[in-house]
Every structure is written in structure tokens, then in C-alpha cells.
VOGU-3710 file (C-alpha; in Angstrom, 3 decimals, decimal comma):
1> mpsknpvptn> 70,373/87,928/326,671  70,046/88,644/322,893  67,408/85,913/321,139  69,088/83,308/319,290  66,647/81,805/316,269  68,199/78,937/314,308  67,865/79,986/310,598  67,132/77,440/308,244  70,288/77,714/305,861  73,137/76,080/304,329
11> trpgsitvsv> 75,729/78,067/304,932  77,803/78,190/308,521  77,615/82,203/309,105  75,309/84,257/311,312  73,670/88,074/311,639  72,644/90,071/314,184  69,156/92,198/313,583  69,178/95,419/316,085  66,376/97,081/316,933  66,273/100,710/318,376
21> adiggeggvl> 63,341/101,994/319,741  61,889/104,107/322,849  61,409/102,324/326,039  58,425/103,985/327,343  55,839/107,534/326,326  54,770/107,025/323,086  57,238/103,959/322,493  57,823/104,651/318,969  61,131/103,333/316,978  64,086/105,945/315,441
31> sgafvsvysa> 64,581/105,113/312,270  67,715/106,410/310,725  70,170/105,785/313,434  73,304/104,726/313,389  74,149/101,487/314,776  77,944/100,091/314,599  79,358/96,280/314,766  82,488/96,111/316,710  85,080/93,282/317,305  85,010/91,919/320,696
41> ppgtncskfd> 88,423/90,554/322,387  89,177/87,032/322,544  87,973/86,272/326,470  84,753/88,873/326,256  82,546/87,667/329,096  79,248/88,824/327,563  76,985/88,582/330,400  79,766/90,547/332,250  79,864/93,083/329,731  79,665/96,897/330,481
51> aaaweslgdk> 81,307/99,858/330,535  84,066/99,537/332,121  84,633/96,290/329,316  83,669/99,007/326,867  86,401/100,802/327,136  88,658/98,377/327,379  88,267/97,390/324,003  91,069/100,272/323,028  90,962/101,643/319,918  86,960/101,476/318,293
61> iplqigrtdl> 87,102/100,435/314,990  83,789/99,423/313,172  83,643/96,057/311,473  79,829/97,278/309,802  78,193/100,302/310,373  74,523/100,419/309,313  71,471/102,160/309,961  67,983/101,828/310,988  64,842/101,560/308,711  61,771/103,267/309,202
71> dgnvtfplda> 60,473/99,605/311,527  63,670/100,623/313,289  65,395/97,383/312,264  69,272/97,388/310,931  70,458/93,706/310,312  74,350/92,834/310,256  75,740/89,331/308,147  78,255/88,188/310,394  80,356/85,501/310,736  80,580/83,142/314,000
81> glyvvkyehf> 82,145/85,336/316,803  81,829/87,853/319,765  80,680/91,049/318,733  79,551/94,094/320,266  76,788/96,316/319,049  76,932/100,639/319,944  73,706/102,827/319,465  75,686/105,866/318,163  73,128/108,743/318,785  72,403/110,741/321,900
91> petpakcvev> 71,316/110,236/324,295  74,149/107,886/324,846  73,076/104,160/325,537  75,815/101,800/326,508  76,507/98,638/324,525  75,976/95,599/324,286  77,980/92,214/323,642  76,601/89,595/321,474  77,776/86,177/320,332  76,725/84,976/317,031
101> epgcaetvcf> 77,004/81,205/316,393  77,021/79,535/312,817  74,329/79,623/310,708  72,191/81,526/313,855  69,718/84,959/313,723  71,054/87,759/317,176  68,555/90,178/318,306  69,650/93,150/320,194  66,836/95,440/321,122  68,495/99,368/322,228
111> hvrlnvqvtt> 65,360/100,419/324,530  66,642/103,911/324,547  64,873/105,777/327,780  63,441/108,652/325,915  59,934/108,286/327,385  58,841/110,815/324,459  55,008/112,774/325,643  53,024/114,680/323,445  50,483/117,694/324,986  48,046/119,381/323,376
121> tfktancqdi> 46,000/122,022/323,832  43,789/124,326/321,381  43,244/128,209/321,933  40,881/130,363/319,997  42,258/132,869/317,274  41,349/135,270/320,231  44,142/132,907/322,529  41,885/132,105/324,778  41,736/128,744/326,214  38,862/125,726/325,050
131> pcpqprvgdr> 38,078/123,492/327,924  36,208/121,686/325,309  38,787/119,480/323,541  37,041/119,728/320,316  38,360/123,155/318,554  37,068/124,940/314,958  38,191/126,426/312,168  40,505/129,258/312,980  41,865/128,142/316,104  45,190/126,964/316,529
141> vyttvafdhs> 47,193/123,950/317,976  49,299/124,050/320,650  51,810/121,244/320,837  54,556/120,967/323,115  56,627/117,170/323,000  58,519/116,333/325,951  61,260/113,796/326,434  63,419/112,764/329,077  66,920/114,097/328,978  65,543/117,074/327,280
151> dtltshvnlv> 67,339/119,382/329,388  70,980/118,261/329,110  70,830/117,786/325,218  69,278/120,698/324,085  72,037/121,015/321,392  71,756/117,682/320,246  67,726/117,075/320,090  66,189/119,024/317,148  62,210/119,265/316,356  61,024/118,888/313,124
161> lppgakrvpg> 58,109/120,878/312,533  55,104/120,057/310,523  54,326/122,066/307,262  52,397/125,344/308,299  53,127/125,680/312,052  55,430/127,923/313,883  57,853/127,235/317,282  56,956/129,126/320,121  59,562/131,377/321,145  61,088/130,626/324,086
171> skysftkvih> 60,912/127,110/323,637  62,423/124,578/321,512  60,276/121,646/321,313  56,523/123,874/321,505  55,188/124,958/317,981  51,591/126,149/317,072  49,180/125,386/314,192  46,074/127,412/313,183  43,105/125,053/311,676  42,523/125,535/308,345
181> nagpqemnlg> 40,539/122,816/307,694  37,041/121,168/308,972  37,434/117,118/309,769  39,900/114,994/310,491  42,935/115,246/309,336  47,185/114,296/310,166  49,919/116,642/311,294  53,190/115,107/311,355  56,091/115,675/313,483  59,233/114,086/314,719
191> lqfaplramp> 62,670/114,018/317,066  65,900/114,041/315,309  69,066/112,622/318,018  72,590/113,991/316,214  74,948/110,877/316,171  77,699/110,734/318,967  80,565/111,700/316,399  80,110/112,563/312,990  79,499/109,208/310,787  81,257/108,008/307,396
201> vsaagasgsa> 79,213/109,998/304,783  78,727/106,221/302,882  76,708/104,531/305,528  74,554/108,189/305,452  73,161/106,823/302,191  74,522/109,778/299,818  76,361/110,752/297,251  79,475/112,959/298,347  78,367/114,624/301,543  74,730/114,325/303,286
211> pagaqaanyv> 72,611/117,256/303,430  72,031/119,238/306,833  70,193/116,820/308,653  70,830/113,426/306,791  73,291/111,955/309,761  70,317/112,455/312,275  68,453/109,419/313,817  64,302/110,484/313,533  61,853/109,493/316,160  58,187/110,471/314,033
221> leqnidaddr> 55,019/111,170/315,582  51,883/111,690/314,595  49,199/113,625/315,911  45,410/113,785/314,358  42,812/116,063/315,318  39,263/116,573/314,133  38,277/119,849/313,619  34,617/121,295/313,687  33,589/124,398/310,768  32,755/127,476/312,306
231> dstpisgnvn> 28,922/128,500/312,956  27,711/130,170/309,731  27,316/133,946/310,146  24,384/135,570/308,394  25,431/138,058/305,362  23,382/141,420/303,415  23,757/142,860/300,830  26,152/142,341/297,779  27,726/138,950/297,723  30,796/138,643/294,951
241> vsmtrtetep> 31,615/134,958/293,784  34,769/134,028/292,586  36,101/130,750/290,686  38,966/129,044/291,100  40,752/126,515/289,458  40,712/123,097/289,648  41,540/121,140/292,186  43,744/117,845/292,144  45,093/114,934/294,839  48,828/115,082/296,467
251> tsdlklwaai> 50,793/112,392/294,732  53,610/110,732/296,116  55,898/111,816/293,013  55,863/115,808/294,262  58,701/114,794/296,190  61,015/113,860/293,414  60,201/116,784/291,505  61,336/119,013/294,475  64,159/117,335/295,116  64,916/117,731/290,806
261> rtstealsfd> 64,289/121,047/291,246  66,599/121,891/294,902  69,407/119,703/292,766  69,427/121,644/289,465  69,605/124,840/291,462  72,411/123,568/293,778  74,675/123,054/290,948  74,081/126,002/289,445  76,702/128,384/288,157  76,153/131,063/290,603
271> rylsfmnllf> 76,752/128,184/293,743  79,671/126,500/291,793  81,065/130,536/291,417  80,894/130,691/295,378  82,710/128,139/296,201  85,609/128,480/293,835  85,983/132,098/294,805  85,619/130,358/298,967  88,358/128,126/297,590  90,687/130,342/296,168
281> cgdrntnsls> 90,506/133,802/297,502  88,889/133,131/301,038  89,018/131,139/304,042  89,349/127,774/302,802  88,635/126,460/307,058  85,250/128,211/306,849  82,226/125,979/307,621  80,329/126,234/304,020  83,511/124,716/302,615  83,413/121,429/304,628
291> aettvlnrll> 82,006/119,325/302,911  83,596/120,186/299,133  86,969/120,152/301,026  86,883/116,805/302,866  85,814/115,995/299,207  88,510/118,106/297,886  91,571/116,330/299,779  90,430/112,656/299,046  90,529/113,536/295,669  93,638/115,568/295,498
301> qrrflpftdt> 95,392/112,557/297,235  94,280/110,359/293,985  94,139/112,818/291,067  97,699/113,456/289,586  99,125/115,073/286,104  101,880/113,686/284,316  102,670/117,636/283,204  104,845/120,023/284,769  103,621/123,580/286,398  100,105/122,110/286,066
311> dayrllkaat> 99,204/122,684/290,163  96,848/125,336/289,979  94,726/123,231/286,946  94,886/120,140/289,416  93,356/122,008/292,058  90,554/123,644/289,347  89,586/120,013/288,522  89,586/118,340/291,649  87,774/121,335/293,023  85,264/121,173/290,051
321> eafvivncgv> 84,773/117,649/290,691  84,039/117,596/294,779  81,503/120,630/293,901  79,588/118,002/291,888  79,911/115,307/293,967  79,008/116,959/296,860  75,710/118,808/295,486  74,412/116,888/292,494  71,484/115,800/294,226  70,017/112,205/295,374
331> ftgdpggids> 66,604/111,370/296,316  66,336/109,897/299,635  62,874/110,289/300,344  63,552/111,535/303,909  62,041/113,311/305,492  58,933/113,758/303,371  61,351/114,294/299,963  61,880/117,145/301,108  64,941/119,037/303,305  63,410/119,591/306,288
341> dggvladvlg> 65,795/122,975/306,527  63,363/125,806/306,695  64,525/127,854/303,847  64,232/125,375/301,201  61,392/123,685/302,861  59,765/127,251/302,604  60,669/127,544/299,250  59,401/124,474/298,135  56,084/124,761/299,349  55,714/127,898/298,198
351> ymdrrdlprp> 56,575/126,824/294,984  54,124/124,465/295,076  51,243/127,017/296,330  52,173/129,002/293,346  51,313/126,503/291,292  48,117/125,029/292,699  49,668/122,120/293,839  48,196/119,905/297,209  51,168/119,429/299,478  52,895/116,254/299,992
361> gseryleqie> 51,458/113,687/302,216  53,426/111,113/304,647  53,080/108,595/301,702  56,257/107,085/300,725  57,648/107,473/296,847  60,466/104,711/297,360  60,183/101,428/297,319  61,543/98,799/299,355  63,478/96,516/297,630  65,431/93,453/299,353
371> dlrilpylai> 67,579/96,179/301,921  67,247/99,101/299,510  64,870/101,931/299,256  65,223/102,979/295,396  63,058/104,793/293,249  60,337/102,947/292,316  61,097/103,084/287,950  64,218/101,820/289,359  62,765/99,060/291,711  61,139/97,916/288,194
381> irrklpdvpi> 64,187/97,639/286,474  65,468/95,509/289,607  62,422/93,178/289,824  63,234/91,915/285,977  66,572/90,546/286,898  66,289/89,062/290,954  69,087/86,914/289,869  71,919/89,292/289,793  73,645/90,322/293,098  74,030/93,585/294,363
391> ndpiradgsl> 77,880/94,446/294,897  79,555/97,604/297,105  82,883/99,041/294,643  83,536/101,396/297,494  83,323/100,725/301,197  82,441/102,552/303,935  85,596/104,454/304,133  85,830/105,414/300,297  88,292/102,426/299,793  88,012/100,240/296,587
401> nndlcdgfvr> 86,870/96,968/297,332  88,889/94,267/295,147  85,800/92,144/295,241  84,080/93,387/291,813  82,306/90,650/290,587  79,467/90,690/287,788  75,934/92,650/289,959  74,141/95,319/290,125  76,228/98,645/291,655  74,785/99,278/295,075
411> eklqnpclle> 75,383/103,276/295,164  74,111/103,703/291,178  71,094/101,437/291,845  69,752/103,484/295,015  71,381/106,874/294,689  71,504/107,655/291,150  72,702/111,319/290,223  70,042/113,807/289,005  71,828/114,777/286,118  71,085/115,238/282,503
421> liwsywheea> 72,863/115,483/279,982  70,973/117,706/277,361  72,394/120,814/279,462  75,931/120,136/278,200  73,908/119,667/274,807  72,452/123,150/274,597  75,675/125,262/276,273  77,370/123,156/273,672  75,468/124,580/271,104  75,323/128,039/272,873
431> mqvqtmnait> 78,903/128,466/271,115  80,313/127,914/274,525  82,969/124,760/274,066  84,398/127,005/270,599  83,868/130,439/272,411  86,536/127,660/275,263  88,698/126,330/271,727  89,261/129,506/269,863  90,906/131,000/272,900  93,111/127,332/273,482
441> rrfqnvrgag> 94,472/127,730/270,110  95,206/131,264/270,106  96,975/130,236/273,729  99,343/128,169/271,406  99,734/130,898/268,343  97,674/129,017/266,436  96,094/131,447/263,635  91,943/131,520/263,451  89,984/131,629/260,479  89,707/134,972/259,890
451> rpdplanvev> 91,951/137,045/258,058  93,097/138,930/260,049  92,876/136,934/262,927  90,222/138,406/265,236  92,100/137,274/268,424  95,135/138,655/267,295  95,565/141,150/270,878  94,826/138,010/273,211  97,554/138,316/274,886  97,428/136,595/278,437
461> nplrplnnll> 100,035/137,757/280,771  102,398/135,691/282,497  102,066/137,507/285,504  98,517/136,898/286,157  96,370/133,246/287,641  94,456/132,461/284,029  98,446/132,265/282,447  99,247/128,980/284,447  95,543/127,651/283,943  95,477/127,831/280,756
471> wgyiqdeqhr> 98,504/126,311/280,487  97,829/123,315/282,090  93,941/123,330/280,477  95,618/122,814/277,393  98,343/120,491/278,974  94,843/117,951/279,560  93,228/118,102/276,686  93,702/114,325/276,100  92,209/113,601/279,588  89,579/115,431/278,467
481> ltvarrngey> 85,895/114,304/276,053  86,032/115,319/272,547  83,210/116,728/270,593  82,785/113,156/268,440  82,263/111,502/271,875  80,023/113,875/273,417  78,198/114,496/269,869  78,139/110,389/269,926  75,925/110,145/273,211  73,633/113,116/272,852
491> dhqyglrleg> 72,622/110,885/269,837  71,935/107,707/271,765  70,007/109,540/274,579  67,918/112,211/272,299  68,543/111,795/268,749  70,231/115,417/268,992  73,377/116,160/266,736  76,354/118,676/266,613  77,121/119,735/263,323  80,554/120,776/262,511
501> ravrhfqpad> 83,684/119,446/261,140  84,758/117,243/263,744  81,683/115,491/263,264  80,714/115,149/259,799  81,133/112,249/259,439  79,239/110,582/262,556  77,794/107,098/261,739  75,969/105,891/265,177  75,701/102,534/266,006  71,942/103,241/267,833
511> srskfieafh> 69,843/106,921/267,531  66,717/107,934/269,411  65,029/109,317/266,350  61,491/109,695/267,760  62,610/111,532/271,059  62,363/115,153/268,961  58,735/114,919/268,105  57,904/112,906/270,927  59,577/115,435/273,611  58,048/118,504/271,490
521> hllrlctvfy> 54,792/116,623/271,145  54,689/116,646/274,815  55,535/120,152/274,982  52,475/120,727/272,962  49,714/119,151/274,887  51,209/120,564/278,137  50,225/124,205/276,546  46,816/123,101/275,214  46,555/121,814/278,805  47,405/124,847/280,266
531> kqdddttvka> 44,921/126,713/278,648  42,273/124,493/280,084  43,719/124,863/283,401  42,794/128,629/283,197  39,537/128,494/282,417  37,924/128,581/285,979  34,717/126,436/284,066  36,295/123,431/282,359  38,267/121,146/284,447  41,078/120,467/282,394
541> dafgvlnalk> 42,227/116,798/280,601  45,495/115,443/281,223  45,297/111,781/279,659  47,011/113,157/276,927  49,567/114,811/278,849  49,904/111,168/280,862  50,656/108,898/277,525  52,699/111,434/275,676  55,125/111,334/279,019  54,997/107,401/278,745
551> evhlilsqga> 56,067/107,747/275,537  58,915/110,418/275,919  59,873/108,160/279,286  60,174/104,443/276,955  62,358/106,307/274,572  64,621/107,813/277,241  64,926/104,730/278,729  66,136/103,075/275,453  68,951/105,431/275,679  70,050/104,452/279,184
561> hsqfgdlppt> 73,529/102,572/278,682  76,639/102,718/277,466  78,162/105,854/278,748  75,355/106,956/279,681  76,199/106,279/283,526  79,590/108,124/283,504  79,557/111,216/280,826  76,914/113,253/281,573  78,606/113,876/285,153  82,061/114,170/282,848
571> ariemlmqqw> 80,546/116,561/280,514  79,005/118,486/283,469  82,495/118,732/285,030  84,409/119,836/282,467  81,881/122,341/281,059  81,958/124,026/284,411  85,488/124,649/284,151  85,311/126,337/281,236  82,427/128,566/282,348  85,104/129,486/285,632
581> llarpefref> 87,446/129,815/283,158  85,505/132,492/280,768  84,260/134,056/283,658  87,994/134,990/284,784  88,564/139,049/285,494  91,640/138,630/282,702  89,266/138,466/279,794  87,582/141,656/279,722  91,155/142,610/278,460  90,831/140,765/275,327
591> lptrvmvayp> 87,288/140,705/274,914  84,562/143,642/273,758  81,758/142,701/275,943  78,608/144,852/276,583  79,050/145,823/280,281  75,286/147,049/280,406  73,907/143,803/279,746  72,168/141,897/282,590  73,769/138,496/281,791  72,509/136,551/285,092
601> epwmdrvdam> 75,761/134,563/284,997  79,380/136,203/284,342  80,644/133,693/281,951  77,770/134,271/279,047  79,727/137,465/278,407  82,278/136,197/277,263  80,789/133,835/274,961  78,503/136,041/273,416  81,372/138,806/272,352  83,196/135,620/270,503
611> ktvqgwtdts> 80,307/135,013/268,962  80,161/138,514/267,603  83,759/139,158/266,779  83,620/135,649/264,789  81,038/136,668/262,939  78,729/133,312/264,820  75,130/133,149/265,601  74,151/136,820/267,174  71,475/134,590/269,315  72,305/135,329/273,044
621> vihfhnlavf> 73,606/132,600/274,940  70,810/133,164/277,230  68,004/131,018/275,693  70,719/128,230/275,184  71,573/128,240/278,838  67,412/128,412/279,352  66,911/125,529/277,426  69,911/123,476/279,508  68,239/124,287/282,526  64,595/123,848/281,730
631> geqillairy> 65,221/120,661/279,651  67,129/119,657/282,739  64,544/119,426/285,022  61,755/117,971/283,051  63,707/115,035/281,007  65,089/114,271/285,230  61,317/114,042/285,908  60,427/112,145/283,029  63,217/109,583/283,497  62,850/108,741/286,793
641> gawsvvfept> 59,512/108,322/287,172  57,899/105,665/286,898  55,674/106,504/283,958  54,878/102,938/282,396  52,933/101,337/285,045  51,128/104,965/285,764  46,914/104,920/284,282  45,383/107,836/285,975  46,055/111,215/284,752  46,291/112,559/288,189
651> qafnfarffr> 50,172/112,453/288,014  50,125/113,433/284,586  48,060/116,739/286,169  50,461/117,501/289,193  53,698/117,127/286,420  52,155/119,658/283,835  51,031/122,295/286,763  54,624/122,177/288,989  56,698/122,060/285,566  54,394/125,054/284,177
661> pqvqgyihay> 57,435/127,593/284,735  60,092/124,794/282,915  57,625/124,221/280,071  56,694/127,310/278,855  60,284/129,069/279,657  62,186/125,812/276,976  58,817/126,500/274,696  60,037/130,379/274,401  63,605/129,686/274,307  63,986/127,293/271,572
671> raatgvelga> 61,895/129,607/269,553  64,274/132,391/270,839  67,239/130,058/269,530  65,818/127,896/266,625  62,891/130,756/265,219  60,243/127,547/265,564  57,615/127,388/267,755  56,136/124,770/269,508  53,427/125,796/271,333  51,367/127,401/268,382
681> elvdsrvdat> 47,990/126,002/266,757  48,607/123,395/264,283  46,592/122,380/261,661  47,509/118,793/261,536  48,722/116,720/264,805  52,683/116,862/263,354  54,950/119,090/265,584  58,411/119,948/264,405  60,751/117,742/264,740  64,156/118,997/262,967
691> lpsvllqkrl> 66,872/118,601/264,303  67,564/122,037/266,240  71,692/121,893/264,612  69,753/122,310/261,275  67,741/124,814/262,146  70,746/126,683/263,435  72,538/125,992/260,883  69,870/127,714/258,969  69,455/131,052/260,542  72,863/131,144/260,702
701> asqqrsl> 73,241/131,490/256,967  70,316/133,575/256,809  72,147/136,601/259,507  75,273/136,056/256,981  73,279/136,391/253,762  71,901/139,374/255,294  75,600/140,942/256,137
//
């Protein structure tokens, strides 16, 4: 029977705390497990509740769904009454009935009969058994995980391997790993138990659709071994000596940076184009569209346009929004901050190995605040305002909650979307938006500035799909962001602004005037660090990089207000739509593109072709695109890192190494676009802080004078 512990409180509601653990074997707990609470019918006798009583409940619609924390516990606040609690994972466990009395906290324990056992043996490199359990460097560890029902739950239970391990062929729950280092070492592995049924995405703690493995219950296992060094072997002759770069310690924010890199790649145009091709040209029932189509179908029931003959554009708009919702990354920190999928894990670890970075350990990065696990930076904000409640405007089923009282929005506090507006700024400087505007003006028979009009032959056939898409795009102009609104937010967040007639009389209320100088100073210090880091006779000093990171983080946090939460994803959706429209094959008939130029994405040659016919800047759109992608990754790591409380240079050391390709790629692209070399040797400590839009205007004027 569940225990009843009275809780000192002035209110009458009670609660149920549910614990899920293995009843035998290793005796571990199951974290991330779904637990549902149902209302028991009147007259239910908890002392006689059994499987038949569970089946008699009829339509089983849960009142609440929660997930267990790292200690295997989850708490449900409930009014007094009778409830049925169900553990929602394999192996299926009988539901339990519990009575909640006013002001009392009830405890329900699910003792899942798993009896997990871990068996470890050692073999030499020649596959010879080691009778004494004392391995040496170069030997192999053979580990087998056994548990009850393993023969019947093969398709529902997955073994998560430790880094560097390989699964034993023919055995799903066995793996082997080579011992590379001497001394005590820990190998983290675990079991993932699938849910009995598909669970709501919002209960999984993700925005949009939960990634692979996010709906599983996790049984974490730790294996400790102690390896000896190999016996020394006498050698003769010439001995070569080599020097390597300075070693560094692993820091927990490596997981966040890996998630940022994975998230930006998930939102790339190539991924978006593949999704749109499957949606419009392929089989919509394919498994690769399951998450996106679920969100898309929900959006199509809520997104409508008050115009005739715009169904194709409405589908395009809703599909783009669904793509961003599903693929916009959120950092949950489990498992280990890196997706357990083999391909993603191998890519991330390989990336770190190439940067000479240690692999992240088992330490946690997220902080526990009340019932939430949130980023350390947001935890600082939460601790500043402990009296502000946390609300849920969106219920577990996706419907809106009528309770919109003052408080923090739980989803934005717990799962901020990893997007940066600087991505949109650099694509706007690349003339992407202006290219689309020129096409839509010509579609409406509005003459351009040139004489004759350079787009005079752009006549879109009404029999082609592009014609109706452009019609809907133009009709919906009043519902899209204006250049003035985007320009105001560029200046509010980064102190960046556009040049042109549409923003000629721009008067901001708040500007980040010091951002460009601080950001360029950081990039400059990173180049100094890289020169020291490449010298194997010097230990590179990262204190300068750390102080620059703290400065940029402070400036970014000052601009994270007003439109910060909604404008960046909206701008990303609208610009992805523009890129997809420009990538349509119909434009090959109107814009003279250079076929032999290897543009990474198919919309790019359309923009460069438009710049040529209009007499705009001749700098390739590729450089602006690189500025957008690299700048977004760098600023995300700075914005959401808790740099204000970091005083040791190790994290800055790892930051500089991890983002070296992005930093050096941004510096090169900035020189190609503006002519300013951010990594050049300086006579004094001042860096170039001129607005990029001013530099681009000067380069355009110089280009026009040379014609």
C-alpha cells in the first residue's frame, strides 16, 4: 500500500510521488520514464484493484503525464480523490490505485522486475582469455548486459554503448572495447526501454517532435575498471621524438556546443529542400516525414489566409513553419548532451578528436531549478526572480491553456530554440530579400529602376506551379515582417543596421553600439590564441579569450528582450520560403545563371544572377551565407553559455578549439564581403568596428566607379 505522509500546508490539494526502479540485479532507477495518472471511477476499491479493474476503466484518457527525473521520481499535484497510476514502458507493469487525501503526499513505487546483471571479462589483443581480472593497456573488455524478458523484449529495449565501444556481432546486449589508457576509468552504458504507446511530444520535453530515443526510459549503468601499463620493451637504434599540442580538460559545455552544431545543420537549406521535395513531389506517408507531417497537419487546421486561390502558398507557409518547429534544436542534456544515434555520435566525437578536444564525461551541464532542468545561464535569470511563477500556456495535447497569468513560460525557460537573428541579417545583406522583392514587383507589372527594365522578360507561365505560389506570396505580404522591423531588431540585438531608402530615417530607442567592437575583438584574440596553440613548445593563454567572451555575452544578454523571442524564428521561416521559391527550376528560364559555378545551395545562383543584372554588389552570396552560418553557431555558444560566472580559462580554451573552423571561416568570409581583415596584425589594440552595411556601400560605390 502507498504510504501517507501529511505535508504541512495551508492548502488542501495533495500530491502523488511516483518512483520507478529495478527490483533486483543492479537495483538502478529508470529516468525519463513516462508515468500517467488517470481518474478512478467512483466506487473503486484500491485494495482489490487488479488487471481486470484496469481494463474496466474504459477510455483511458490520462489526467496528467510526467517523466521521471535522474533519481527515478516524478511528482503530480492533484486534488483529493481516487487515481490510477500507470508506468508506460516495457516490460508492462500492472497499474496501481491510490487515494489522495486533502493535504497529503502519497508515494507509489513501481518495482519493475528487470534483474539487470552486468558481466565483464577481459581478453588480450590476440583474443586470449585473461584468468586474472587485471587488464592492461591494449587488452579488450567484453561486457554483456542480461535482464529478465530480454528474449521477448528484443525489439523494445536498446543497449546504449559507451564511447569507443563496438557491439558484438550476433548479440544485441554485448559489446567490446579496447583499453587505451592506464589507471582507473569509468565506462557509462545503459538500457533504453521503449514506451508502450506513442507519447505526446510536449511531455517528452522537446519543442516540436522528440528526437530519436527521446521517448525511451533510461536505465543508466556504470562500469569501473583499473588497467595497468604494458611492460616496457627495450629498443635500440634511432628514436624519433614528436611533440603534440597542449592537452585540455573536458568541460560540460562541450555538450551544448555539440548540440548547437547539430541543430544548425538540421536547419540547413539542404535538409529543408529534401523535406519540401518529399512533401510536394514524393510519398507523404514516408517515415522520414512522420514528425514534420504531424506538426504540419496540426498547423493546417489553425493557419488560414483570407485570400482566394492561395492554397498552395498556405501549404508552403505551414510546411516551412513545421520544418522549423521540428528541427529547431533544444538542449535537453540527455543522454550526455549528444544524440545516442550512432551516426550523430560518431560525427560529433570525430569532430572533437580533430580539434584535439577531450570527449565530454558524465558530468551534468543543465541545472536543476525547482522541477526543471535548464541551462545554467537561464538558471541565473530564474534565481533573480524566484517569486515569478512558471506557467504552461500550452497543454500536453497541444491546446491552449486559458490560464495566461503573469509568469515565466515554461517551454521558453526550459527549451529555448537554438536560433540567432544574425543568420537573417547576413542573408539580407546578401541581397536575398531584395532579389525576391524585385521579382514580386515585376510579377505585379511594376517597372524596375533600370532603363530598360532588366527584368522585362520575366514572364511566369500561369501553367507552372511558381505562378500561383508567387500570387499567394504577394497577397500575404501584409502578414510578413517588414524590413523596418527586422532592421530595428538587428540594431537592438547586435547594433547592426541596413542601408537603404526603406530604413533611411531609422531612429532606434536602444542599440548595442559596442557589440561589433567586442565581437571583432574576440575574433582577433582567437587568432592570437590559435598561433600560440599551434606552437607545441608554448602553452596557449586563453584568459584574453575568456574576458572577451564575457564581454560579448553581457552585450548579447542586454539585447535579449522585446522581439527577441518571436522575431528570429519568424524571420527564419520567411527567408527559408524565399530561398525555396528562388530555388524553383522555373527561374532558370528568366535569370542568366552561371551553370559551372559550384554553389552549395540551388537558390544562391539566382541571387548572384539578380545582382549582376541589377548592377548590385559583385561579392558572391556564398560569403554572406558563410557569415550567417558561422556567426550563428558562435553567437549561440556565447549567448547561452553561463560566461558571467566562469573565471577559469579552461572553458574558453575549449571554446576556441571547438569553434576554430567557424571563427576562421567567419574571418575569411568577412574579408571577402567587406574587405576588412579581422585577423590582421594591429599596430594598436583597436579593431575595425565600422558597420558592415557602411563597408558594403563603400565597396559598391568603388565597384560602380570602376565600370
